N, C-alpha and C positions, 0 to 999 in steps of 0.2 A: 428512190429519192429524186422529188421532179426536177427537171432541169431549169434554169432559171431563163427567162424570156430575153433576147438582148433588148432594150429599148432603142437604140439605133436603128436595129435592123428590122424591128416591127415597124416604125417610122418610114422607113426607105421603101418597104413593101406596099405601105399605105400609098404613099407619094405616085407608085407605080399601076396604083390599082386600074383594073378596068372599069366602065359605067357600070356593068352587072354585079362586080363585086361591092361597089359602093353602094347599090343599091340593096344588095342584101344585107350589109352593114348597117344601112340606114333602117330597114326592116328590125334587124337583131336589136337595136337599140330599143325600139319602139315596144318590144316584147316585155322589157324589164321595168317601164313606166311610160305612161303618156306624155308626149312633148309636144310645145308649142313648132310651129314651123323654123321660126327664128332661133329657137332654142337647140331644136335638131339640127341645124346648118352648122350654127356656131359649135357644136359639139364635135362634128364632123370634122369639119376644117380645121380645128384646134388638133384633133388626133392625127391629121396629117394628111388627110384624102384631098384629093385634086378638087379646087373650087368648083371647076364647071360642072365635074359630074357630081358631087353633092348636091349642087342646085338642081340639076335634072334629077336624080331620085328624090330628092323631096318633094319637086313638081308632081312628079308620079305617084307618090305616096299622096299627095293633096288631091290629086286626081280620082284615083280610085277610094279615098274617104277614109285612108287609115291616120291622116291627119287632120284635124278641123279645129283651127285656133278657136273658134265659137264654143263648140262641144267643151273642147279643153277648159277655156275659162270658166262657162257655166259648173262644170263638174268641181273646179276649183272653188267657185262660191260657195256652192251648196255644201262641200267639205268643211268648209271655213265656219259655215253657219250651224253645223252639226256638231261641230267639235272644239275651233276655238274661236269663239266672237272677236270680230273684228271692227272698227268702223271704217268707213269708206275712204278714207284717206290710207290707212295701213292695206286695205285690199287693193286700192288704185297701183300703190307701190308694188305690191306681191305680184297681180297682173302684169306688170310692166316687166319686172324682173324676171318672171318667167318665158318671156319672148311675147306677149300680147301687145298689139301697138294700141297707143293712146285712144284712138275713134272707138276701136271695136271696147277696150276696156271701160270706156265711159259708158257705152251703150250697155253693156251688161251690167254695171252698176246702175244705170236708170232703168233698166228691167227688173231688176232685184227690188229697187225701191217700191216700183210700181205694183209687183206681183204679189201673190199668196194675202189675199184679206182673210182665210184663216190659218193660225197657228198655234200652239201650244209653246208657252215659255215658262221656265222659272221665275217666281216673283219671291218676295220676302218670305223666309218660313220654308217650312215643306211643302207647303201646297202648289197644287199647279193650277193655273187660271187660261181658259180660251180665250184668244182676242178675235172678235169677229168683227172686221170692217168698223173698229173703232177709231179711225185716223191714225193710227199708229205706222209708220213706214218701218221698212226691215232694218233700218239701221239703228230705230229705237228700240226695235224687239230685239236684236242683239246685244244693244247694249244692255237690256234690262237682265237678258239671261246672262251676260259676261259678269253683271255687278251683283246678281244672285249668288256669284263662285266665291265674291269676296268676303273674308269673315269681318265680323264685327269686332273690336276690341274693346269696346264699353269704356273709352277714355272721354274726354272733353267733345262735345257735341259736336263744336265747327272744328276741330282738330280732325275728329271722326270724317266729317263731310270733305273736306279739303283732301285726306287720304285716299278716300273713294274714287273720289273725283278725279285725284289724279292717276290714279290705277285705271280708270277709264281713258283717261286723255292719252297714257302710255300706251293705249291700246288701239288708237287712232281716232278715237270719237270726237266730235268737235267740243271743245270746252262749256259750250253753254249746257249742251244735253248733259255732259259728265255731271255739271254741276246741280243741275236740276234734280236729276234721278239719283245724285248722292245723296243730296236734300231730302229727296222724298222717302229715302231709304230710310236715315236716321230718324225722322218724323216718326215714321210708321213704328219702327221699333221702340221709339220712347215715348211715342202717343202724345207728344208734345211738339207745337210750331217753333220751329227756330227763329231768332229773330233777323229781320230782313238784312240783307250784307252781301256784297261779293267777295269772292276769293280769289285768288291769283294762282292758276292752275301753272304758269308755266315753270 
């Protein structure tokens, strides 16, 4: 039967850790999942390691390239674009929550918006369309992909548009974009233009 570790004794050992022990703990922490510099520092300090050794260890890992906030942030955005499409607002919040500073987060989102003139995205129905430099940014492509996953219920058209637009807005897409794409989706399915009018997405 495995003996339970005493949390107080563990914390005391960490508080007395030498610089080399902290460096080893920092590297071990990265083997489980990539982390930002800030996130790793906060994690190790919260675990009880001396702050001075933590900062030195993390600086060393940055120096040798094992921690790279730009690479980490870009990988996070790429992952979200492949799996869970989100708007810039939601992505900015997630980047900052993961320890990416505001300036770098804004730069990564700007690069995302400007990059990738060729992309394949789901559109209404079962077909795929290739977007080739048609003026759509990354956020609009992500919104279209997210919207393609939302099911139509076949109810009142205006109610359906509002439900779809609110679904996109909850994922962090701007309300104007959410409303426009939801309206396009419903009009496309029904092959009938909807009357003009705005919808409150709040």
